[in-house]
N, C-alpha and C positions, 0 to 999 in steps of 0.2 A: 797961536798961529791965527792970523786973520784970514778969513775965507769969504768968497763971494758966491752967493747962490746963482745957479744957472736955471734955464728953463727945463733942464733935465732933472727930474726929481732926485736922482741918486748921484748926481755929479756936482762936485764943487771945484772951485779954482782956488789955489793957494795964492799967496802974495806975489808970486812970480808967474801967475796965470797958468800954472800946471794943473791939468784936470786930474782929480782924484775921485775915487768912489767914496761917497759920503759914509762916514762912520768907520772907515778903514784907513790904512796907510798905503793902499794899493793905487798906483797910478793907472789911469785909463790906458795909457800906452803899454804898460806891462801886460794887461789882459789882452790887448790887441796883438801884441807880439806873440803871445802864446797861441792865440787863434791862428795867426799866420804860420808860425813855425811848425805846429803840430796838426793843423787842420781841425782843431777841436770845435765842435758845435757848442752853442750856449749851454746845452745840457751837460756836455762833457766838462766844460769850464766850471759849471756848478759842482760836478762830482769832484773835480780836482781842488776846488776851493769851496768847501761846504759852508764856510762862514759867510759867503756871498749869497744873496737871494737871486733868483732868476730875474727879478725886477731890476736889481742893481746891475746885473750882467747886461741885460738888454738895454738899459739906459746908457751904460758905458759904450756899448757897441753903436747905439744910435748917435751918441755924441761923436764918436769916431767918424761915422759915415757922413755926418753933417759938417765935420771939420777935417776931412781926410787930407786935403792938400797940406794944411798946416801941420798936422800930426805926422804925415809921411815925411815932411821936411825935417821934423825933429828926429824921426827914426834914422834918416840918412845921416844927420849930423852926429848922432850917437854911434852909428856904425863906422863913420870916418874916424871918430875919436878912438874907438876900440882898435881899429886898424893901425892908427899912428902909434898907439901904446904898444901893440904887439910887435910892430916893426922896430920900435926903439929898444924893446927888450931882447930881440933876437930869438933864435931857436933855443928851446930848452934842451938840456942834455938828453932827456927822454926822446924828444922829437928827433934829435940827431941820431940816436941809436936805432930808432925805428926806421928812419930813412936809410941808414947804412945797411940794414937788413932787408930793405925793399918792402917793408910792411906798410909804408905810407908813401 
């Protein structure tokens, strides 16, 4: 895989310009989504991903904040894709049973 170094010590871009945390297979956007979804601090992210250093985490978050508009558009694109797939698949039998019982 060809990579391009960035001015962020622990962030690299793959051939499709997707930012990854150097030395891992974790995309910056995955870390950011966990922070957003769970409200995790960098220290909690480190606890959840002990193979990442705090330097890697802070570098990834700095990259996000400096490229927020671009990455937020990518997040929206991914959410729209998931929504389309879910609509195409329809309700699962479990969801139908839970709805019938008024549990969801």
